[in-house]
FIGU-135910 format. One record per residue (C-alpha): residue in three letters; x, y, z. Coordinates in steps of 0.2 Angstrom, whole numbers, plus 5000, padded with zeros to 4 digits. Layout:
<recs>
ALAXYZ/...
</recs>
This chain:
<recs>
MET420846555738/ALA421246645719/ALA420646825724/ALA421846795738/ILE423346765727/ALA423046885714/GLY422947025728/ALA424546965735/VAL425346965717/VAL424647155715/ALA425447205730/ALA427047105726/LEU427247205709/LEU426547375719/LEU428147365732/LEU429447325716/TYR428747475706/PRO429547595716/ALA430947505717/ARG431147475699/ALA430947645698/SER432247705709/ALA433647585701/ALA433147645685/ALA433347845693/ALA434847785701/VAL435647705684/GLY435247885675/GLU436047965687/GLY437647865688/ARG437247765703/ARG437547595698/LEU438247485712/HIS439347325713/THR439947215729/LEU441747155728/PHE442347035741/SER444046935741/VAL444546775745/GLU445546615742/CYS445346415739/GLY445046345752/ASP443446285766/TYR444046425777/PHE443546555766/ASP441846455757/TRP440846475774/GLN441446635775/ALA440846665760/VAL439146575760/GLY438846675777/LEU439246855769/LEU438146835752/HIS436746765762/SER436746915774/LEU436747035756/ARG435246945752/LYS434546965765/ALA435047165770/ARG434247205751/GLN436147265744/PRO435747325727/GLY436847285713/GLY437847135709/VAL439147055719/THR440746965714/ARG441746855723/LEU443646855719/VAL444146695720/SER446346685720/CYS446646515716/ALA448346435712/GLU448446315698/ASP448846175709/GLN447246205721/LEU445946215707/PRO445846045704/SER445345985720/TYR444146165724/ARG442546095729/GLY442046295731/LEU441946385712/ARG439946355712/ILE439846485728/GLY438746645722/HIS439546755707/THR441246725704/LEU442846785695/GLN444246635695/VAL446146785700/PRO447646715699/SER448446675715/PHE449546805723/SER449946695739/ARG451846675733/HIS452546815725/PRO452946755708/ARG454546885709/THR455146885728/GLY454146705733/ASP453546805749/TRP452046695755/TYR450946845759/PRO449046795756/ALA448246945761/ILE449047035744/ASN447746945733/LYS446547075739/PRO447147225729/ALA447947085716/GLY446247035714/ILE445447215712/VAL446647255696/HIS446347095689/TRP444247135689/LEU444547305684/LYS445647245669/HIS444747085665/SER442947085670/PRO441647175658/GLU440747215675/ALA441747375680/ASP441347455663/ASN439547445668/VAL439747515686/ASP439847705693/TRP440147635712/VAL440947495721/VAL440947425739/ILE442147335744/LEU442147225759/ASP443047075768/ALA442346885768/ASP442246865789/GLN440847005787/ILE438846985791/ILE437847145782/ARG436347205793/GLY435647345779/PRO436047405762/ILE437747495761/ILE437447645749/PRO438947755745/TRP438147915740/GLU436947895756/LEU438447865767/GLY439248025761/ALA440547955748/GLU440848085733/LYS442048055720/GLY443748115725/LYS443148055745/PRO442847865746/PHE441947805764/ALA442847705775/ALA442647635792/TYR444047675807/TYR445547585810/GLY446547675823/TYR447747545827/LEU448847595809/LYS450147675818/GLY451147685803/CYS449947845796/ASP450947965811/ASN452747925810/ILE454147855798/LEU453147735788/ALA452047845781/GLN453447965778/LEU454447825769/HIS453247745759/THR452247885752/ALA452348075743/HIS450948155753/PRO451048085772/GLU449948215778/PHE448248125766/CYS448747965776/ASP446947895782/LYS446647755794/VAL445547645789/GLY444847485780/GLY443447365784/ILE442347425772/LEU442747555756/ALA441347625745/MET442047735733/HIS441847795713/ILE442347695698/ASP443547815693/ASP444547825711/LEU444647645711/ARG445447655694/ALA446747775699/LEU447047675716/ALA447047505714/PRO448747495705/LEU449547595717/TRP448747485731/LEU449547325726/SER451147415722/LYS451347515740/THR450847325749/GLU452247245740/GLU453347405745/VAL452847385763/ARG452947215764/GLN454747215760/ASP455147345772/LYS455447215785/SER456647345795/HIS455047455798/TRP453847285803/SER453947305821/THR452347345832/ASN452847515838/ILE453047585822/THR451547485814/GLY450347435826/ASP450347275820/ILE450147165834/TYR451247005828/GLY452647115820/MET452547015806/GLY452147145793/TRP450347065792/ILE449447215788/SER450447275773/GLU448947265764/MET448047385773/TYR449547525774/GLY449447485757/TYR447947555755/SER447947695763/PHE449747755757/GLY448947715738/ALA447547815742/ALA448647955750/GLU449747955734/VAL448347975723/GLY447648115735/LEU445948035742/ARG445348095759/HIS443947965765/LYS442348015775/ILE442847905790/ASN441647845803/ASP441747735816/ASP440047675818/ILE439547585804/MET440647435807/ILE440847355824/TYR441647185830/PRO440347065840/GLY440847075857/TYR441047245858/THR439647365863/PRO439147475851/ARG438947675859/PRO436947715863/GLY435847765847/ILE437147675835/GLU436247525823/PRO438247475814/LEU437847395797/ILE439247285797/LEU439547155810/HIS441647095807/TYR441846935817/GLY443646955815/LEU444146905833/PRO443646795847/PHE442146845855/LYS440946765867/VAL439246775876/GLY439046685892/ASN439846525892/TRP439746505874/SER441046575862/PHE441446585844/SER443046605835/LYS443446595817/LEU445246535817/GLU444546385827/HIS443546335811/HIS445046375800/GLU444946205790/ASP443146185792/GLY442346115778/ILE440446145787/ILE439746205768/TYR439846025762/ASP439245935780/CYS437245915775/ASN436346025791/ARG437946055802/LEU438146215809/PHE439246315823/PRO438546295840/PRO437046395844/PRO437246525853/PRO436146575870/PHE434446625865/PRO433746805864/ARG432646775881/GLU434146695888/ILE435046865887/GLU433546955894/MET433946875909/MET435846865907/GLU436147045909/SER435347215913/ASP436347345907/PRO435547405891/ASN437047435881/ILE437847305884/LYS436447185880/ARG436247275865/GLY437947205861/LEU437547035867/PHE436147045854/LEU437247095840/SER438546955845/ILE437146825843/GLU436446895825/CYS438146865817/ILE437946685823/ASN436446655819/THR436146735801/LEU437746635799/ASN436946485803/GLU435446535794/GLY436546525777/LEU437246385780/LEU435546305781/LEU434946395765/HIS436446325758/HIS436346145764/ALA434546145756/SER435146235741/VAL436246075735/GLY435245935740/CYS435345905757/PRO433845805767/LYS432745915776/PRO433645925794/GLN432845845809/TRP431745985819/SER432746075834/LYS432146205843/TYR433346305838/LEU432946275819/SER431446335824/PHE431946465830/LEU433046505815/LYS431346505804/SER430046595816/ARG429446755813/ARG430546825830/PHE432246795822/SER431346875804/GLU430847025814/LEU432747035823/THR433747035807/LYS432547135795/PRO433647245786/LYS434547425795/TYR434547585785/TRP435947685788/LYS435247875796/GLY436847985793/GLN437547935808/GLN439248045813/VAL440148025795/ASP441648175796/SER442748205782/ILE444348205789/VAL445548355783/THR446848345797/MET448448275800/GLN447648195817/HIS446448085808/VAL445148045825/ALA443447985819/LEU442648015837/SER442948195841/LYS442148285857/ALA440948365845/ASN440248215839/SER440448075854/GLU439448055870/TYR440847975877/PRO442648005879/LYS444147925871/ILE444947785883/HIS446647715882/THR447247545891/LEU448847525897/PHE450147395906/SER451547355912/THR452647215910/GLU454647165908/CYS455647065893/SER455246895902/SER454346725900/TYR453446765914/PHE452546905909/ASP452346855892/TRP451046725898/GLN450146835908/THR450246975892/VAL449446835880/GLY447946805894/LEU447846995896/MET447747025877/HIS446546885874/SER445346955886/PHE445547115883/ARG444847105865/LEU443346985871/SER443147105883/GLY442247245873/GLN443347355880/PRO443247535871/GLY444947615863/ASN446447535859/ILE447947465872/THR449747465875/ARG450847365884/LEU452447465891/LEU453747335891/SER455347375902/CYS456947305896/THR458847325897/ASP459647335881/GLU460447165884/ASP458747085887/LEU458047165872/LYS459347065860/ASN458746905865/TYR456846925867/LYS455546855858/GLY453946925864/HIS453847095852/ASP452347025841/LEU451146955858/ALA450347165860/PRO450447335854/THR451947395862/HIS452747555871/TYR454747525875/VAL455447575891/PRO457147565897/SER457147455911/MET457447535930/SER457347365938/ARG459147395944/HIS459047595948/PRO460247685938/LEU460747805954/THR460647665970/GLY460847505961/ASP459447435972/TRP458347295964/TYR456747325962/PRO455647275946/ALA453847325953/ILE454547525948/ASN454347495930/LYS452647525932/PRO452547695936/ALA454147725929/ALA453447655911/VAL451647765911/LEU452947915914/HIS454047875899/TRP452447855889/LEU451748005893/ASN453348105888/HIS453448015871/VAL451947975865/GLN450448085858/THR448948055863/ASP447048105861/ALA446447985874/GLU445248095889/PHE445447945901/LEU446847825904/VAL446447635911/ILE447847575919/LEU447947385923/ASP449147245930/ALA449947105918/ASP449246965928/MET447247025925/ILE446046945913/MET444747055909/ARG442547025908/GLY442147145902/PRO442347335898/ILE443247465912/THR442647635907/PRO442447815917/TRP440547845910/GLU440047685921/TYR441047705935/GLY441047875938/ALA442747925936/LYS442948115932/ARG444648255934/GLY445048265951/HIS444148095956/PRO445047925949/VAL444247765952/SER445147615958/THR444947455968/PRO445247435986/TYR446947375994/GLU446447356012/TYR448247286016/LEU448847456013/ILE448947506031/GLY450347636029/CYS448947756025/ASP448247736043/ASN449947766052/ILE451647836053/LEU452047806035/ALA450947916027/LYS451248076037/ILE453148036036/HIS452948026014/THR451448156011/ARG450848316017/ASN449148276017/PRO449048106026/SER446948116027/ALA446948096008/CYS447947936007/ASP446647805998/LYS447047626001/VAL447047585981/GLY447547495968/GLY447447345954/VAL446347445942/ILE446547625940/ILE445547745928/MET446147915927/HIS445848075917/ILE447348105906/ASP447648275915/ASP447848215933/LEU449048055925/ARG450048205919/ARG450148295935/PHE450348155945/ALA451548035936/LEU453248105941/LEU452348095959/TRP452047925959/LEU453947875952/HIS454647995965/LYS453747935980/SER454047775976/GLU455847805976/GLU455647885992/VAL454647736002/ARG455747605994/ALA457047716002/ASP456347696019/LYS457047536025/ALA456647596044/HIS454847556040/TYR454947396031/ALA454147316044/THR452547206043/ASN451547306056/ILE452047466046/THR451747426030/GLY450447256027/ASP451947176019/ILE451947036025/TYR453846996017/ASN454647136027/SER455447186013/GLY454847356006/TRP453947235990/ILE452447335988/SER453347515990/GLU452547565972/MET450647545979/TYR451147665993/GLY452147755979/TYR450447765970/SER449347815987/PHE450647955994/ALA450648045976/ALA449048055974/ALA448648115992/GLU449948245989/ILE449048335974/ASN447348275982/LEU446748155970/ARG445148065981/HIS444747915973/ILE442947815968/ILE443347655977/ARG442347515967/ARG442447345976/ASP441447265961/ILE442547295946/MET443947165953/ILE444047015962/TYR445446875965/PRO444946715958/GLY444646605976/TYR443846735986/VAL442146735988/PRO441246875976/LEU440046995982/PRO438146975979/GLY437547025963/ALA439147115957/LYS439747085938/TYR441547095941/ARG442647165926/VAL444147095929/PHE445146935937/HIS446646985947/TYR447746805948/GLY449246865959/LEU448646745972/ARG448446565973/PHE446846495970/GLY446046325968/VAL444546235966/GLY444746035973/ASN446345965970/TRP446646065957/SER447746255959/PHE448546385952/ASP449846505958/LYS450946605946/ALA452346605955/ASP452546435950/TRP452646475931/ARG453846615932/ASN455146535921/ALA454346415912/ASP454146465892/VAL452346415889/VAL452246555875/ASN453846475864/THR453346295868/CYS452046225854/TRP450246175863/ALA450946195880/LYS449646265895/PHE449246255912/PRO448346125922/GLU446846105917/PRO445346155929/PRO443946065933/ASP442446035923/PRO440946155930/VAL439646015930/THR440745945944/ILE440546095956/MET438846025964/LYS439046125982/GLN437546165993/ASP438346325997/LEU437946465987/ASP439446585989/ALA440746425990/ARG439946365972/GLU440146535964/ARG441846575970/ASP442246405962/LEU441546435947/LEU442346595944/SER444346515948/ILE443746395935/GLU443346545922/CYS445046615925/GLY446146455922/ARG445146405907/ALA445246585900/LEU447146565904/ASN447346425892/LYS446146475879/ALA447246595877/LEU448746505875/TYR447746375864/LEU447346525850/HIS449246595853/HIS449846425847/LYS448646425835/ARG449146615827/ARG450846535829/ASN450546395817/CYS450946275829/PRO450946105821/ARG449345995821/LEU449145845826/ASP448645715812/PRO447945535816/ILE449745465806/ARG450845555818/SER449345575833/THR450645465846/SER452345525841/LYS451645715844/LYS450745665858/ALA452345595865/ASP453145755861/GLN451845855868/VAL451845775885/SER453845775886/ALA453645975882/SER452245985895/ASN453345895909/LYS454945995905/ILE453746155907/GLU453146085925/ARG454846035931/VAL455446235927/ALA454046275936/GLN454346185949/MET456146245949/SER455646435948/ARG455346465965/SER457146405970/THR457746515954/SER456746675960/ARG457846705974/GLY459346765964/ASN458246885956/ASN457346955969/GLU458647005982/SER457547075995/MET456246945998/ASP456546866014/GLU456946686018/GLY455346646026/SER454346706010/GLU455346595999/LYS454946436010/THR453146486008/VAL453246475990/GLU454446325989/ARG453046245999/THR451646275988/ALA452846225973/VAL453146055979/THR451146015979/VAL451146065960/GLN451645885955/PRO450645775967/LEU448945885960/HIS449345845943/ARG449545665949/SER447945665960/ARG446945735944/ARG447645585933/LEU447145465945/ALA445445545947/ARG445445555930/SER445945345928/SER444445325941/ARG443245405930/MET443745295915/TRP443745135926/ILE441645185933/ILE441445215916/GLY442145055909/VAL440944955924/TRP439445035919/ALA439744995901/LEU440044805905/SER438344825916/ILE437444865901/VAL438344735889/VAL438044595902/PHE436044665906/LEU435744655887/LEU436344495884/VAL435144455900/ILE433644515894/SER434144445877/MET434044275884/PHE432444285893/PHE431444335876/THR432444215868/GLU431844075879/GLN429944165881/ARG430044125860/ARG430543945864/ASN429143915876/VAL427743995864/SER428343885849/ARG428243725860/SER426443765866/ARG425843795847/VAL426743645841/SER425843545857/ARG424143635853/SER424343575834/LEU424443395838/LYS423143385849/ALA422243465836/HIS422643315823/VAL422343185836/
</recs>
């Protein structure tokens, strides 16, 4: 035994010797390394700090690590987290001392300036790595191995920083041509940081005060609230001092996204919600969570690796799912070790805890090492981290069209939420068609990255009211006014929920052959309508909904799409249902025919895929992994139903905590018919996704929380708001007739009948809920009665035994 221990010690020393020797050599070469990250006083940042510090230790990050904690004086007495890691207290800049502006993100550059001025560590460091608190590190981040040089820091790509390409950079830096779209991880020489840090802080203040340029179309900030001013402060400060970055788009990934084949990211940045199967995680849901102070409490465990193996067959998607569960498992492992370090009792055994301590988990999370993957020095004005030369897959961009109305706003909230979770590569743009008058009163600027388009709902020449034409008009406007390096465009409708990535390489899209989904009801492709409106009727494809098209095809096609839509819309003689398939006989699907006829005109032949999109309420194809829900039609499960048209005038986006009626719990779906069961589960998933998106939207908008003291009054207010929204939903169909002049009386009556069913359905759900509560009460009472009977029985038994003993004792004495 002693010999074995001695051997282990010698082996450990042999392993440590080269590491120490290399560390000494690094110091001699001017490679002393230090890692920084910035947080604020509060439970929210404390659990993130525990996760990041644990992952850094696990990843074997060399050098020291300092947590820069920004605390206001009134926060310090009650703050519990001063002993988390090596900490430097930094004065809080959350409330600006001069302007009074509330902007906590400025604490990051302010904290680094303070560290450089007041920490002895800064005088004994050559290289600095700067991270965010909401990250899990998978391997050592060593600047010189990543290609960083003095004057050329290393950083991850933040493509959504539009302000580097427009008036924002021209206003705020003397060298807009040097502006790099970077963030997330920064690795630079200490001399570069000393030159940059004061400008980083001052430029952040400058951009934050420039409220006239906060809009989404200028900054890329989806909230339009100046929230990413600190990121621009960094980019503009770096441009000002002439720093040119080595930019990489592979070192960091958001869980929920899929890494490119062969790429092993070193950083998991869990800044966005993500999910694996029915399990999901969003850091915003734990904003006030004191989880590190509750002994042995962890975040809900994700699926086990073997469940991932059974869940997904695509190896690339499977790798993305493994990264998602690794992120939370590492975070939970850090919490578990932290609880043990502060004296918490040993937790009870569970299958999940056993897994976290297993050799399998240790193998899955052993340190990953960078292999020089795709690091580029960007020297041109157009900063693109993924060029054709080093990218296996083409760049894609997603578009969807909406109008200035509450009806499209809640659809936008749903689509944007699902886009963030889907793992869809590239960026997304909302094409917002508004009249000048509508735009003055519009409140939803911050709901999505937006390109503003003049409204064509009322045709400028004919006066025809046809809002659907805004879709081709907006796509054409975007092509004519926006420079893009995307090779493929994915075009969606607003009333969609994404369930996964939609990519040209998976579905086989190529130049001349777009991919789309079948719209079988477009019977005009088979009759006189196609012969009238295209010279190539044999090429007319019945498609729509989801479109994946090469940018070159779209440039040839977009103008024709608009013209053919106008042409079919003007052909009132052929509106009849038996010619068009339009059940309203009103020319309402003219835009869809405009698409098909324009594609036929230039001989675009579609690859038609039935496994991309499904309408909730339809029976899914066996084995299909649908990527999109298109909730354009009414659907339901049991007594619950949903029809988007019922909510045409309901402002669920700007009414705090407003949502749609909750669908049934999936566990209640016990049908023997497997097709019907799968259909209902998909319908429930769609309804839940919309409500989850609304919940997170209200949370981001800082809607007041329901606290115990005021819960009664708050609940009454919430019920009142919900009732008001339901009344608006019921009225929406009757008012929509004035907005859609071409809808006929028959279609209006159909919709009104649907709207009338909404309130009874909600009432039946409440009755069902009360019935369940009554049943639970009866069961509880039965259990209590049963326990009383048992108790009385055993009491009587004990008395009988006692009497028997007394009797025997008396007999013995006699």
